[in-house]
PDB file of N, CA, C and O in Angstrom:
ATOM      1  N   MET A   1      16.831 154.621 -11.560  1.00  0.00           N
ATOM      2  CA  MET A   1      15.829 153.661 -11.996  1.00  0.00           C
ATOM      3  C   MET A   1      15.269 154.121 -13.342  1.00  0.00           C
ATOM      4  O   MET A   1      14.992 155.306 -13.528  1.00  0.00           O
ATOM      5  N   ALA A   2      15.107 153.215 -14.252  1.00  0.00           N
ATOM      6  CA  ALA A   2      14.618 153.533 -15.595  1.00  0.00           C
ATOM      7  C   ALA A   2      13.121 153.816 -15.576  1.00  0.00           C
ATOM      8  O   ALA A   2      12.357 153.204 -14.829  1.00  0.00           O
ATOM      9  N   LYS A   3      12.734 154.755 -16.415  1.00  0.00           N
ATOM     10  CA  LYS A   3      11.309 155.094 -16.530  1.00  0.00           C
ATOM     11  C   LYS A   3      10.631 154.067 -17.437  1.00  0.00           C
ATOM     12  O   LYS A   3      11.117 153.776 -18.530  1.00  0.00           O
ATOM     13  N   VAL A   4       9.525 153.533 -16.983  1.00  0.00           N
ATOM     14  CA  VAL A   4       8.791 152.520 -17.742  1.00  0.00           C
ATOM     15  C   VAL A   4       7.499 153.130 -18.257  1.00  0.00           C
ATOM     16  O   VAL A   4       6.734 153.724 -17.498  1.00  0.00           O
ATOM     17  N   THR A   5       7.263 152.977 -19.553  1.00  0.00           N
ATOM     18  CA  THR A   5       6.032 153.469 -20.156  1.00  0.00           C
ATOM     19  C   THR A   5       5.190 152.276 -20.580  1.00  0.00           C
ATOM     20  O   THR A   5       5.662 151.384 -21.285  1.00  0.00           O
ATOM     21  N   VAL A   6       3.949 152.272 -20.144  1.00  0.00           N
ATOM     22  CA  VAL A   6       3.039 151.189 -20.498  1.00  0.00           C
ATOM     23  C   VAL A   6       1.934 151.765 -21.370  1.00  0.00           C
ATOM     24  O   VAL A   6       1.245 152.707 -20.979  1.00  0.00           O
ATOM     25  N   LYS A   7       1.776 151.192 -22.547  1.00  0.00           N
ATOM     26  CA  LYS A   7       0.699 151.633 -23.435  1.00  0.00           C
ATOM     27  C   LYS A   7      -0.513 150.749 -23.194  1.00  0.00           C
ATOM     28  O   LYS A   7      -0.402 149.528 -23.078  1.00  0.00           O
ATOM     29  N   PHE A   8      -1.651 151.379 -23.122  1.00  0.00           N
ATOM     30  CA  PHE A   8      -2.898 150.663 -22.885  1.00  0.00           C
ATOM     31  C   PHE A   8      -3.637 150.533 -24.207  1.00  0.00           C
ATOM     32  O   PHE A   8      -3.948 151.537 -24.848  1.00  0.00           O
ATOM     33  N   ASN A   9      -3.915 149.321 -24.612  1.00  0.00           N
ATOM     34  CA  ASN A   9      -4.624 149.074 -25.861  1.00  0.00           C
ATOM     35  C   ASN A   9      -6.106 148.905 -25.545  1.00  0.00           C
ATOM     36  O   ASN A   9      -6.554 147.823 -25.169  1.00  0.00           O
ATOM     37  N   LYS A  10      -6.858 149.992 -25.704  1.00  0.00           N
ATOM     38  CA  LYS A  10      -8.278 149.989 -25.340  1.00  0.00           C
ATOM     39  C   LYS A  10      -9.080 149.002 -26.189  1.00  0.00           C
ATOM     40  O   LYS A  10      -9.981 148.339 -25.675  1.00  0.00           O
ATOM     41  N   ASP A  11      -8.763 148.898 -27.481  1.00  0.00           N
ATOM     42  CA  ASP A  11      -9.492 147.969 -28.347  1.00  0.00           C
ATOM     43  C   ASP A  11      -9.306 146.527 -27.888  1.00  0.00           C
ATOM     44  O   ASP A  11     -10.264 145.755 -27.849  1.00  0.00           O
ATOM     45  N   LEU A  12      -8.082 146.169 -27.544  1.00  0.00           N
ATOM     46  CA  LEU A  12      -7.815 144.813 -27.072  1.00  0.00           C
ATOM     47  C   LEU A  12      -8.529 144.563 -25.749  1.00  0.00           C
ATOM     48  O   LEU A  12      -9.080 143.483 -25.534  1.00  0.00           O
ATOM     49  N   ASP A  13      -8.521 145.552 -24.866  1.00  0.00           N
ATOM     50  CA  ASP A  13      -9.202 145.426 -23.579  1.00  0.00           C
ATOM     51  C   ASP A  13     -10.696 145.171 -23.777  1.00  0.00           C
ATOM     52  O   ASP A  13     -11.270 144.292 -23.134  1.00  0.00           O
ATOM     53  N   GLU A  14     -11.319 145.937 -24.665  1.00  0.00           N
ATOM     54  CA  GLU A  14     -12.751 145.760 -24.937  1.00  0.00           C
ATOM     55  C   GLU A  14     -13.022 144.383 -25.542  1.00  0.00           C
ATOM     56  O   GLU A  14     -14.006 143.731 -25.192  1.00  0.00           O
ATOM     57  N   GLN A  15     -12.152 143.944 -26.445  1.00  0.00           N
ATOM     58  CA  GLN A  15     -12.325 142.633 -27.070  1.00  0.00           C
ATOM     59  C   GLN A  15     -12.221 141.523 -26.019  1.00  0.00           C
ATOM     60  O   GLN A  15     -13.003 140.573 -26.044  1.00  0.00           O
ATOM     61  N   LEU A  16     -11.274 141.638 -25.110  1.00  0.00           N
ATOM     62  CA  LEU A  16     -11.125 140.633 -24.051  1.00  0.00           C
ATOM     63  C   LEU A  16     -12.333 140.613 -23.119  1.00  0.00           C
ATOM     64  O   LEU A  16     -12.770 139.544 -22.694  1.00  0.00           O
ATOM     65  N   LYS A  17     -12.879 141.795 -22.799  1.00  0.00           N
ATOM     66  CA  LYS A  17     -14.079 141.858 -21.961  1.00  0.00           C
ATOM     67  C   LYS A  17     -15.253 141.169 -22.646  1.00  0.00           C
ATOM     68  O   LYS A  17     -15.985 140.410 -22.010  1.00  0.00           O
ATOM     69  N   ARG A  18     -15.440 141.431 -23.951  1.00  0.00           N
ATOM     70  CA  ARG A  18     -16.543 140.794 -24.688  1.00  0.00           C
ATOM     71  C   ARG A  18     -16.374 139.281 -24.725  1.00  0.00           C
ATOM     72  O   ARG A  18     -17.347 138.540 -24.582  1.00  0.00           O
ATOM     73  N   MET A  19     -15.130 138.817 -24.918  1.00  0.00           N
ATOM     74  CA  MET A  19     -14.878 137.376 -24.949  1.00  0.00           C
ATOM     75  C   MET A  19     -15.184 136.740 -23.595  1.00  0.00           C
ATOM     76  O   MET A  19     -15.761 135.653 -23.535  1.00  0.00           O
ATOM     77  N   ALA A  20     -14.803 137.409 -22.515  1.00  0.00           N
ATOM     78  CA  ALA A  20     -15.059 136.882 -21.170  1.00  0.00           C
ATOM     79  C   ALA A  20     -16.553 136.815 -20.889  1.00  0.00           C
ATOM     80  O   ALA A  20     -17.038 135.830 -20.332  1.00  0.00           O
ATOM     81  N   ILE A  21     -17.282 137.854 -21.269  1.00  0.00           N
ATOM     82  CA  ILE A  21     -18.729 137.872 -21.045  1.00  0.00           C
ATOM     83  C   ILE A  21     -19.410 136.806 -21.886  1.00  0.00           C
ATOM     84  O   ILE A  21     -20.333 136.143 -21.414  1.00  0.00           O
ATOM     85  N   ARG A  22     -18.965 136.631 -23.131  1.00  0.00           N
ATOM     86  CA  ARG A  22     -19.533 135.593 -23.993  1.00  0.00           C
ATOM     87  C   ARG A  22     -19.321 134.216 -23.367  1.00  0.00           C
ATOM     88  O   ARG A  22     -20.221 133.378 -23.402  1.00  0.00           O
ATOM     89  N   ALA A  23     -18.138 133.974 -22.794  1.00  0.00           N
ATOM     90  CA  ALA A  23     -17.850 132.689 -22.148  1.00  0.00           C
ATOM     91  C   ALA A  23     -18.750 132.471 -20.934  1.00  0.00           C
ATOM     92  O   ALA A  23     -19.236 131.361 -20.717  1.00  0.00           O
ATOM     93  N   VAL A  24     -18.975 133.516 -20.144  1.00  0.00           N
ATOM     94  CA  VAL A  24     -19.866 133.412 -18.977  1.00  0.00           C
ATOM     95  C   VAL A  24     -21.276 133.066 -19.431  1.00  0.00           C
ATOM     96  O   VAL A  24     -21.927 132.207 -18.838  1.00  0.00           O
ATOM     97  N   LYS A  25     -21.753 133.733 -20.488  1.00  0.00           N
ATOM     98  CA  LYS A  25     -23.110 133.478 -20.981  1.00  0.00           C
ATOM     99  C   LYS A  25     -23.243 132.057 -21.507  1.00  0.00           C
ATOM    100  O   LYS A  25     -24.269 131.412 -21.289  1.00  0.00           O
ATOM    101  N   GLU A  26     -22.213 131.555 -22.204  1.00  0.00           N
ATOM    102  CA  GLU A  26     -22.270 130.185 -22.715  1.00  0.00           C
ATOM    103  C   GLU A  26     -22.265 129.175 -21.576  1.00  0.00           C
ATOM    104  O   GLU A  26     -22.954 128.157 -21.642  1.00  0.00           O
ATOM    105  N   GLN A  27     -21.498 129.452 -20.543  1.00  0.00           N
ATOM    106  CA  GLN A  27     -21.399 128.526 -19.416  1.00  0.00           C
ATOM    107  C   GLN A  27     -22.653 128.557 -18.540  1.00  0.00           C
ATOM    108  O   GLN A  27     -23.141 127.507 -18.123  1.00  0.00           O
ATOM    109  N   ASN A  28     -23.171 129.741 -18.260  1.00  0.00           N
ATOM    110  CA  ASN A  28     -24.300 129.880 -17.334  1.00  0.00           C
ATOM    111  C   ASN A  28     -25.657 129.792 -18.007  1.00  0.00           C
ATOM    112  O   ASN A  28     -26.655 129.524 -17.338  1.00  0.00           O
ATOM    113  N   GLY A  29     -25.719 130.008 -19.299  1.00  0.00           N
ATOM    114  CA  GLY A  29     -27.004 130.006 -19.991  1.00  0.00           C
ATOM    115  C   GLY A  29     -27.866 131.157 -19.523  1.00  0.00           C
ATOM    116  O   GLY A  29     -27.423 132.305 -19.522  1.00  0.00           O
ATOM    117  N   ASN A  30     -29.098 130.864 -19.125  1.00  0.00           N
ATOM    118  CA  ASN A  30     -30.035 131.898 -18.670  1.00  0.00           C
ATOM    119  C   ASN A  30     -30.021 132.036 -17.153  1.00  0.00           C
ATOM    120  O   ASN A  30     -31.071 132.248 -16.545  1.00  0.00           O
ATOM    121  N   ARG A  31     -28.869 131.921 -16.543  1.00  0.00           N
ATOM    122  CA  ARG A  31     -28.759 132.016 -15.089  1.00  0.00           C
ATOM    123  C   ARG A  31     -27.976 133.268 -14.705  1.00  0.00           C
ATOM    124  O   ARG A  31     -27.067 133.698 -15.415  1.00  0.00           O
ATOM    125  N   CYS A  32     -28.352 133.840 -13.566  1.00  0.00           N
ATOM    126  CA  CYS A  32     -27.695 135.037 -13.046  1.00  0.00           C
ATOM    127  C   CYS A  32     -26.224 134.734 -12.745  1.00  0.00           C
ATOM    128  O   CYS A  32     -25.892 133.692 -12.181  1.00  0.00           O
ATOM    129  N   TYR A  33     -25.370 135.650 -13.126  1.00  0.00           N
ATOM    130  CA  TYR A  33     -23.930 135.502 -12.897  1.00  0.00           C
ATOM    131  C   TYR A  33     -23.603 135.414 -11.404  1.00  0.00           C
ATOM    132  O   TYR A  33     -22.667 134.712 -11.021  1.00  0.00           O
ATOM    133  N   TYR A  34     -24.355 136.112 -10.563  1.00  0.00           N
ATOM    134  CA  TYR A  34     -24.056 136.189  -9.134  1.00  0.00           C
ATOM    135  C   TYR A  34     -24.748 135.120  -8.300  1.00  0.00           C
ATOM    136  O   TYR A  34     -24.091 134.411  -7.537  1.00  0.00           O
ATOM    137  N   CYS A  35     -26.068 134.993  -8.436  1.00  0.00           N
ATOM    138  CA  CYS A  35     -26.804 134.099  -7.527  1.00  0.00           C
ATOM    139  C   CYS A  35     -27.268 132.803  -8.194  1.00  0.00           C
ATOM    140  O   CYS A  35     -27.687 131.877  -7.501  1.00  0.00           O
ATOM    141  N   GLY A  36     -27.202 132.721  -9.515  1.00  0.00           N
ATOM    142  CA  GLY A  36     -27.590 131.500 -10.211  1.00  0.00           C
ATOM    143  C   GLY A  36     -29.070 131.374 -10.494  1.00  0.00           C
ATOM    144  O   GLY A  36     -29.514 130.354 -11.021  1.00  0.00           O
ATOM    145  N   ALA A  37     -29.853 132.406 -10.151  1.00  0.00           N
ATOM    146  CA  ALA A  37     -31.294 132.363 -10.420  1.00  0.00           C
ATOM    147  C   ALA A  37     -31.536 132.374 -11.929  1.00  0.00           C
ATOM    148  O   ALA A  37     -30.797 133.001 -12.687  1.00  0.00           O
ATOM    149  N   GLU A  38     -32.577 131.673 -12.343  1.00  0.00           N
ATOM    150  CA  GLU A  38     -32.901 131.633 -13.769  1.00  0.00           C
ATOM    151  C   GLU A  38     -33.493 132.976 -14.197  1.00  0.00           C
ATOM    152  O   GLU A  38     -34.365 133.528 -13.526  1.00  0.00           O
ATOM    153  N   ILE A  39     -33.004 133.486 -15.321  1.00  0.00           N
ATOM    154  CA  ILE A  39     -33.503 134.746 -15.874  1.00  0.00           C
ATOM    155  C   ILE A  39     -34.435 134.393 -17.017  1.00  0.00           C
ATOM    156  O   ILE A  39     -34.009 133.834 -18.028  1.00  0.00           O
ATOM    157  N   GLU A  40     -35.712 134.723 -16.854  1.00  0.00           N
ATOM    158  CA  GLU A  40     -36.709 134.351 -17.856  1.00  0.00           C
ATOM    159  C   GLU A  40     -36.568 135.161 -19.135  1.00  0.00           C
ATOM    160  O   GLU A  40     -36.673 134.610 -20.231  1.00  0.00           O
ATOM    161  N   ASP A  41     -36.329 136.475 -19.006  1.00  0.00           N
ATOM    162  CA  ASP A  41     -36.273 137.344 -20.176  1.00  0.00           C
ATOM    163  C   ASP A  41     -34.853 137.873 -20.353  1.00  0.00           C
ATOM    164  O   ASP A  41     -34.424 138.775 -19.634  1.00  0.00           O
ATOM    165  N   MET A  42     -34.128 137.304 -21.314  1.00  0.00           N
ATOM    166  CA  MET A  42     -32.751 137.716 -21.578  1.00  0.00           C
ATOM    167  C   MET A  42     -32.676 138.824 -22.624  1.00  0.00           C
ATOM    168  O   MET A  42     -31.579 139.223 -23.013  1.00  0.00           O
ATOM    169  N   SER A  43     -33.820 139.329 -23.085  1.00  0.00           N
ATOM    170  CA  SER A  43     -33.816 140.319 -24.160  1.00  0.00           C
ATOM    171  C   SER A  43     -33.171 141.635 -23.733  1.00  0.00           C
ATOM    172  O   SER A  43     -32.666 142.370 -24.582  1.00  0.00           O
ATOM    173  N   GLY A  44     -33.175 141.947 -22.448  1.00  0.00           N
ATOM    174  CA  GLY A  44     -32.586 143.195 -21.977  1.00  0.00           C
ATOM    175  C   GLY A  44     -31.091 143.112 -21.714  1.00  0.00           C
ATOM    176  O   GLY A  44     -30.470 144.108 -21.346  1.00  0.00           O
ATOM    177  N   VAL A  45     -30.507 141.929 -21.900  1.00  0.00           N
ATOM    178  CA  VAL A  45     -29.087 141.741 -21.631  1.00  0.00           C
ATOM    179  C   VAL A  45     -28.310 141.981 -22.919  1.00  0.00           C
ATOM    180  O   VAL A  45     -28.438 141.230 -23.885  1.00  0.00           O
ATOM    181  N   GLY A  46     -27.508 143.032 -22.919  1.00  0.00           N
ATOM    182  CA  GLY A  46     -26.724 143.386 -24.098  1.00  0.00           C
ATOM    183  C   GLY A  46     -25.510 142.491 -24.265  1.00  0.00           C
ATOM    184  O   GLY A  46     -25.184 141.689 -23.391  1.00  0.00           O
ATOM    185  N   GLU A  47     -24.842 142.644 -25.413  1.00  0.00           N
ATOM    186  CA  GLU A  47     -23.677 141.813 -25.720  1.00  0.00           C
ATOM    187  C   GLU A  47     -22.543 142.028 -24.719  1.00  0.00           C
ATOM    188  O   GLU A  47     -21.798 141.097 -24.414  1.00  0.00           O
ATOM    189  N   SER A  48     -22.415 143.242 -24.213  1.00  0.00           N
ATOM    190  CA  SER A  48     -21.317 143.544 -23.291  1.00  0.00           C
ATOM    191  C   SER A  48     -21.763 143.534 -21.830  1.00  0.00           C
ATOM    192  O   SER A  48     -21.094 144.106 -20.970  1.00  0.00           O
ATOM    193  N   GLN A  49     -22.895 142.883 -21.552  1.00  0.00           N
ATOM    194  CA  GLN A  49     -23.404 142.835 -20.183  1.00  0.00           C
ATOM    195  C   GLN A  49     -23.455 141.406 -19.669  1.00  0.00           C
ATOM    196  O   GLN A  49     -23.739 140.468 -20.414  1.00  0.00           O
ATOM    197  N   LEU A  50     -23.176 141.263 -18.388  1.00  0.00           N
ATOM    198  CA  LEU A  50     -23.311 139.967 -17.732  1.00  0.00           C
ATOM    199  C   LEU A  50     -24.789 139.668 -17.518  1.00  0.00           C
ATOM    200  O   LEU A  50     -25.579 140.590 -17.315  1.00  0.00           O
ATOM    201  N   PRO A  51     -25.177 138.387 -17.561  1.00  0.00           N
ATOM    202  CA  PRO A  51     -26.563 138.047 -17.232  1.00  0.00           C
ATOM    203  C   PRO A  51     -26.771 138.184 -15.722  1.00  0.00           C
ATOM    204  O   PRO A  51     -26.255 137.384 -14.942  1.00  0.00           O
ATOM    205  N   VAL A  52     -27.532 139.205 -15.318  1.00  0.00           N
ATOM    206  CA  VAL A  52     -27.763 139.485 -13.898  1.00  0.00           C
ATOM    207  C   VAL A  52     -29.262 139.604 -13.669  1.00  0.00           C
ATOM    208  O   VAL A  52     -29.951 140.311 -14.405  1.00  0.00           O
ATOM    209  N   CYS A  53     -29.774 138.910 -12.647  1.00  0.00           N
ATOM    210  CA  CYS A  53     -31.206 138.942 -12.348  1.00  0.00           C
ATOM    211  C   CYS A  53     -31.597 140.305 -11.760  1.00  0.00           C
ATOM    212  O   CYS A  53     -30.738 141.027 -11.255  1.00  0.00           O
ATOM    213  N   PRO A  54     -32.876 140.655 -11.823  1.00  0.00           N
ATOM    214  CA  PRO A  54     -33.333 141.951 -11.284  1.00  0.00           C
ATOM    215  C   PRO A  54     -33.012 142.145  -9.800  1.00  0.00           C
ATOM    216  O   PRO A  54     -32.746 143.269  -9.374  1.00  0.00           O
ATOM    217  N   ASP A  55     -33.035 141.078  -9.013  1.00  0.00           N
ATOM    218  CA  ASP A  55     -32.722 141.200  -7.583  1.00  0.00           C
ATOM    219  C   ASP A  55     -31.273 141.642  -7.365  1.00  0.00           C
ATOM    220  O   ASP A  55     -30.998 142.494  -6.519  1.00  0.00           O
ATOM    221  N   CYS A  56     -30.353 141.059  -8.132  1.00  0.00           N
ATOM    222  CA  CYS A  56     -28.941 141.426  -7.990  1.00  0.00           C
ATOM    223  C   CYS A  56     -28.681 142.830  -8.539  1.00  0.00           C
ATOM    224  O   CYS A  56     -27.829 143.549  -8.017  1.00  0.00           O
ATOM    225  N   VAL A  57     -29.405 143.223  -9.582  1.00  0.00           N
ATOM    226  CA  VAL A  57     -29.291 144.590 -10.103  1.00  0.00           C
ATOM    227  C   VAL A  57     -29.759 145.574  -9.034  1.00  0.00           C
ATOM    228  O   VAL A  57     -29.144 146.622  -8.836  1.00  0.00           O
ATOM    229  N   ALA A  58     -30.855 145.232  -8.345  1.00  0.00           N
ATOM    230  CA  ALA A  58     -31.383 146.094  -7.287  1.00  0.00           C
ATOM    231  C   ALA A  58     -30.394 146.227  -6.125  1.00  0.00           C
ATOM    232  O   ALA A  58     -30.383 147.244  -5.431  1.00  0.00           O
ATOM    233  N   LYS A  59     -29.572 145.207  -5.917  1.00  0.00           N
ATOM    234  CA  LYS A  59     -28.555 145.260  -4.861  1.00  0.00           C
ATOM    235  C   LYS A  59     -27.368 146.132  -5.266  1.00  0.00           C
ATOM    236  O   LYS A  59     -26.507 146.442  -4.443  1.00  0.00           O
ATOM    237  N   GLY A  60     -27.329 146.525  -6.545  1.00  0.00           N
ATOM    238  CA  GLY A  60     -26.246 147.381  -7.017  1.00  0.00           C
ATOM    239  C   GLY A  60     -25.056 146.634  -7.578  1.00  0.00           C
ATOM    240  O   GLY A  60     -23.992 147.221  -7.778  1.00  0.00           O
ATOM    241  N   LEU A  61     -25.219 145.339  -7.838  1.00  0.00           N
ATOM    242  CA  LEU A  61     -24.116 144.570  -8.408  1.00  0.00           C
ATOM    243  C   LEU A  61     -23.918 144.972  -9.873  1.00  0.00           C
ATOM    244  O   LEU A  61     -24.897 145.215 -10.577  1.00  0.00           O
ATOM    245  N   PRO A  62     -22.664 145.046 -10.343  1.00  0.00           N
ATOM    246  CA  PRO A  62     -22.402 145.504 -11.713  1.00  0.00           C
ATOM    247  C   PRO A  62     -22.909 144.522 -12.766  1.00  0.00           C
ATOM    248  O   PRO A  62     -22.878 143.307 -12.572  1.00  0.00           O
ATOM    249  N   VAL A  63     -23.378 145.077 -13.889  1.00  0.00           N
ATOM    250  CA  VAL A  63     -23.876 144.240 -14.978  1.00  0.00           C
ATOM    251  C   VAL A  63     -22.895 144.156 -16.134  1.00  0.00           C
ATOM    252  O   VAL A  63     -23.124 143.406 -17.083  1.00  0.00           O
ATOM    253  N   SER A  64     -21.806 144.913 -16.071  1.00  0.00           N
ATOM    254  CA  SER A  64     -20.785 144.778 -17.109  1.00  0.00           C
ATOM    255  C   SER A  64     -19.437 144.599 -16.439  1.00  0.00           C
ATOM    256  O   SER A  64     -19.235 145.030 -15.304  1.00  0.00           O
ATOM    257  N   SER A  65     -18.531 143.971 -17.135  1.00  0.00           N
ATOM    258  CA  SER A  65     -17.238 143.657 -16.539  1.00  0.00           C
ATOM    259  C   SER A  65     -16.381 144.884 -16.310  1.00  0.00           C
ATOM    260  O   SER A  65     -15.382 144.806 -15.594  1.00  0.00           O
ATOM    261  N   GLY A  66     -16.739 146.013 -16.894  1.00  0.00           N
ATOM    262  CA  GLY A  66     -15.946 147.219 -16.744  1.00  0.00           C
ATOM    263  C   GLY A  66     -16.343 148.081 -15.577  1.00  0.00           C
ATOM    264  O   GLY A  66     -15.686 149.089 -15.319  1.00  0.00           O
ATOM    265  N   GLN A  67     -17.393 147.730 -14.857  1.00  0.00           N
ATOM    266  CA  GLN A  67     -17.862 148.575 -13.753  1.00  0.00           C
ATOM    267  C   GLN A  67     -17.109 148.292 -12.487  1.00  0.00           C
ATOM    268  O   GLN A  67     -17.376 148.914 -11.458  1.00  0.00           O
TER     269      GLN A  67
END
């Protein structure tokens, strides 16, 4: 059987994650990604983070697509 080598392009992976998160934010607006609750203060949500309400964060749900 032939040996297969797969190269991982970290820059492309990060770019795809940012694009996916941007699409989620555009679609959901100020709503939690998990439960749909409205998030009043979006200032704490970084560019590479999903919009997640404090209740879902307290439950331990991930706030970035890489977790």
